[in-house]
C-alpha positions in Angstrom: -43.0 -26.5 -23.2 -40.4 -24.2 -23.6 -37.2 -24.9 -21.5 -36.3 -22.4 -18.6 -33.2 -21.1 -18.8 -30.3 -20.5 -16.3 -30.0 -17.1 -15.9 -26.2 -16.1 -16.6 -23.7 -16.2 -13.8 -23.0 -13.1 -12.3 -19.7 -11.9 -12.1 -17.4 -12.3 -8.8 -16.0 -8.9 -7.8 -12.2 -9.0 -7.7 -11.1 -9.2 -3.9 -9.4 -5.8 -4.5 -12.7 -4.4 -4.7 -14.2 -6.4 -1.8 -11.4 -4.9 0.9 -12.0 -1.1 -0.9 -15.4 -1.2 -0.5 -15.2 -2.6 3.4 -12.5 -0.4 4.0 -14.7 2.6 2.5 -17.8 1.5 4.7 -15.8 1.4 8.0 -14.5 5.0 7.1 -17.8 6.0 6.9 -17.8 6.6 2.4 -21.2 7.1 1.5 -23.4 4.7 -1.3 -23.3 7.8 -3.7 -19.5 8.7 -3.6 -18.6 4.4 -3.6 -20.8 4.7 -6.9 -18.7 7.2 -8.4 -15.2 5.7 -8.6 -17.3 2.3 -9.6 -18.5 3.6 -12.5 -15.4 5.6 -13.2 -13.9 2.5 -13.6 -16.1 0.4 -15.9 -18.5 -0.9 -13.6 -22.2 -1.4 -14.4 -24.2 0.7 -12.2 -26.6 -2.0 -11.3 -23.9 -4.4 -10.5 -22.1 -1.6 -9.0 -25.3 -0.5 -6.5 -25.3 -4.1 -5.8 -22.1 -4.9 -4.3 -21.7 -2.2 -2.9 -25.4 -2.8 -0.9 -23.9 -7.0 0.0 -20.3 -5.5 0.9 -22.0 -2.7 3.7 -24.4 -5.4 4.9 -21.9 -7.9 5.8 -19.0 -5.1 7.0 -21.6 -3.5 9.3 -23.1 -7.0 10.6 -19.3 -7.2 11.6 -19.0 -4.4 13.3 -22.0 -4.6 15.3 -21.9 -8.2 16.6 -18.3 -9.2 16.2 -16.2 -5.5 16.5 -12.8 -7.5 17.6 -12.3 -9.3 14.2 -12.0 -5.8 13.0 -9.8 -4.6 16.2 -8.3 -7.3 17.4 -4.9 -7.0 16.6 -1.8 -5.7 18.9 0.6 -4.4 17.8 4.6 -5.0 18.9 6.4 -1.6 19.8 7.5 0.0 16.5 10.8 -0.7 15.6 12.0 2.9 15.0 14.3 4.4 17.3 12.1 6.5 20.2 14.2 9.9 19.7 13.3 12.8 17.5 16.5 12.8 15.5 18.3 9.9 15.0 21.4 8.6 12.9 20.3 6.5 9.9 23.6 5.1 8.5 25.6 7.8 7.0 22.7 10.6 7.4 21.0 12.3 10.1 17.3 12.2 10.1 14.1 13.4 11.9 11.2 11.0 12.9 8.0 14.0 12.2 5.0 11.7 14.0 4.7 8.6 15.6 1.5 6.1 16.3 1.3 3.5 18.3 -1.1 0.4 17.7 -1.3 1.0 14.6 2.7 1.7 14.1 2.8 4.5 11.7 5.5 7.1 11.5 6.7 9.7 9.0 10.6 10.4 8.7 11.9 13.7 7.6 14.7 13.9 5.0 15.4 10.6 4.4 16.8 11.0 0.9 18.6 14.5 -0.2 17.1 16.8 -2.6 19.6 15.4 -5.0 19.1 11.7 -4.3 15.8 12.4 -5.6 16.1 14.0 -8.6 18.9 11.1 -9.1 15.9 8.3 -8.5 13.8 10.2 -10.9 16.1 11.0 -13.6 17.5 6.7 -13.4 13.5 6.0 -13.5 11.9 8.1 -16.3 12.7 6.5 -19.1 11.9 2.7 -18.0 8.8 3.4 -15.6 6.0 0.7 -17.4 2.4 0.2 -16.2 2.0 -1.1 -12.9 0.6 -4.4 -12.3 -0.3 -5.8 -8.7 -0.3 -9.4 -7.4 -2.9 -11.8 -8.5 -4.7 -13.0 -5.4 -5.4 -16.2 -7.1 -2.0 -17.0 -8.6 0.6 -14.7 -6.6 1.3 -13.8 -10.5 1.7 -9.9 -11.6 -1.5 -8.5 -13.2 -2.9 -5.6 -14.7 -5.6 -4.0 -12.6 -7.8 -0.7 -12.5 -6.9 -0.6 -8.9 -3.7 0.5 -9.7 -2.6 3.2 -12.6 -0.1 4.0 -11.8 3.6 3.2 -13.8 6.7 2.0 -12.4 10.2 -0.1 -12.3 12.3 -1.0 -10.1 16.1 -1.2 -8.9 17.9 -4.7 -7.2 18.9 -4.3 -4.3 22.7 -3.1 -4.4 21.7 -1.7 -7.7 23.6 1.6 -7.6 24.9 4.0 -4.9 22.0 5.7 -3.6 19.8 2.3 -3.7 22.5 0.6 -1.5 22.6 4.2 0.7 18.8 3.7 1.2 19.1 0.4 2.1 21.7 1.0 4.7 19.6 4.2 6.1 16.2 1.5 6.4 18.2 -1.3 7.8 19.9 1.3 10.6 16.3 2.5 11.3 14.4 -0.7 11.7 17.1 -3.2 12.8 16.4 -5.4 10.0 18.8 -6.7 7.7 19.3 -5.5 4.2 18.7 -8.7 2.6 14.9 -8.6 4.1 14.3 -5.6 1.6 12.2 -6.1 -1.9 13.8 -4.4 -4.6 13.4 -0.7 -4.4 10.0 0.2 -6.6 9.9 3.5 -8.1 6.0 4.9 -9.1 4.7 7.3 -11.4 1.5 8.7 -10.9 0.4 11.2 -13.6 -2.8 13.4 -13.0 -5.9 11.1 -12.7 -3.8 8.1 -11.3 -4.4 6.5 -8.0 -3.9 3.2 -6.1 -7.2 1.6 -4.3 -7.7 1.4 -1.3 -5.5 -1.8 -0.4 -3.3 -3.8 2.1 0.7 -4.7 1.4 0.3 -7.6 3.2 -0.5 -11.1 1.6 -4.0 -12.4 2.8 -3.2 -16.4 3.9 -6.9 -16.5 2.4 -5.8 -15.9 -0.6 -4.6 -19.4 -3.0 -2.0 -17.1 -4.4 -0.3 -16.0 -1.3 1.9 -19.2 -0.2 3.7 -19.0 -4.2 4.3 -15.1 -3.3 5.7 -15.7 0.7 8.2 -18.5 -0.8 10.5 -15.9 -1.6 11.3 -14.6 2.2 7.8 -14.9 4.3 5.1 -12.2 4.9 5.4 -8.6 4.3 6.1 -6.8 7.8 6.0 -3.2 6.9 6.4 -0.3 4.0 8.3 2.3 3.6 7.0 4.9 0.8 9.8 7.5 0.0 8.2 10.6 -1.6 10.8 12.1 -4.3 9.2 14.9 -5.3 6.6 17.4 -4.0 2.8 16.7 -5.6 0.8 20.1 -6.2 -2.2 19.0 -5.8 -3.7 15.7 -4.2 -1.6 12.6 -4.5 -1.5 11.9 -0.8 -1.5 8.5 1.1 -4.9 8.1 2.8 -5.6 5.9 5.5 -9.4 5.4 5.4 -9.5 3.6 8.7 -7.0 5.9 10.6 -8.5 9.3 9.4 -5.2 9.8 7.9 -3.7 11.7 4.8 -0.2 11.8 4.7 0.9 14.4 1.9 3.6 14.1 -0.1 6.9 16.0 0.7 10.3 15.7 -1.2 13.2 13.2 0.9 10.5 12.2 3.6 9.1 8.8 4.2 6.2 7.5 5.1 6.6 4.0 7.5 4.1 1.9 8.9 4.0 -1.7 10.3 1.3 -4.8 9.7 2.6 -7.9 11.2 3.4 -8.4 14.9 5.4 -11.4 16.5 2.4 -13.4 16.9 2.0 -13.8 12.9 -0.9 -11.6 13.0 -1.5 -8.8 10.4 -3.2 -5.3 11.2 -6.6 -5.0 8.6 -6.0 -1.4 10.1 -3.1 -0.4 7.6 -5.7 -0.3 4.7 -4.2 2.5 2.9 -4.6 4.3 -0.4 -3.0 6.7 -2.9 -5.5 9.4 -3.5 -5.3 10.4 -7.3 -2.6 13.2 -8.5 -5.2 16.2 -9.2 -2.2 18.7 -10.4 1.6 18.2 -11.4 2.9 14.5 -10.7 3.8 12.4 -8.4 6.9 10.2 -8.0 7.5 7.9 -4.7 10.0 5.0 -4.1 8.3 1.7 -2.1 10.6 -0.9 -0.2 8.6 -3.6 1.1 10.5 -5.5 4.1 9.3 -9.1 4.7 10.2 -11.9 7.6 12.9 -13.2 6.4 16.0 -13.0 3.5 14.2 -12.0 -0.1 15.0 -14.2 -2.5 13.3 -14.5 -6.1 
C-alpha cells in the first residue's frame, strides 16, 4: 500500500497584505478589484482568491458581531492650534482642514517652494529602494507593498531640515528629539504604498525591538514636495478621504491617545502615481526621545 503524502504547506499571507485586505473590505472594495491588485503583485490567482475570501469573512464577522473592535478608539484633542492661521517657528502657515476623532489635518505652506526644490535636489542622487519594517524581527526588508525609493536626513543635518523640525515642534508642542530622521520618498509612475499603519502593532514580535528607540509612533507628517500631474494621492480608505499632493503642504494625523490605544482608522495608502512623479518628506513622531 502506498504512503499518503501530506499536502505542501500553504504559505502564510504577510501581515501587510492582511491589513490591506481588511482595510479594503471595510471600505467596500470588490473582490475583483483586490484580486487584480494581488495578481499585479505576483500572487497566484487561486491563492489570492482564497486569501480574499478568508479575510473578508473574518472582517465582516467582526463588523457584525463586535463592531466596537473596529471603532472603539477615542482620540484626544488634536495637538495642532485651533486657529486657521498660526505661527510655526519662523513661518506663518494656514490650517486647511481639521478632522477630530480620528485626528487628521491639512497644513498649507509648511515649506516654501524653494525649500521643497532644495530637498529634492539634495536627495535625488542618493535614493535607493524603500524598505518596510519586518514585523517578525523589527529589522528592515524590501516588500512589494512599498515600491518607492527613498533616503533620509538625520535630525538637524542641514538648515532646511532643522527649520522643518522646529516648525513641527512649534505646531505640535512635541520636542524635536521625539522625531525620527526626516524620510524623503520618491515615486515614479506606477509606484505606490499599499494601505498600512504607521504605528507598530503590539502583537508583532518585532515591535518591541523597534520601540526601544523612543517608544511607539504617535503621529505622522507627510509633506508634499511637488505637485503630481495625476495620481499619487494619500488615501484613507476607512475615512473615504483622498488628499492630493500640493507642493509645500503637509498632511498630519495622530493615531495614539494618552491611554496608549491605537487608532486603526488611520490606515492609509500612497495611491499609484499615474503621470509625473511624486516627492514627499515624512516625519514620524514618537512617544519619547528617538535615539537609534
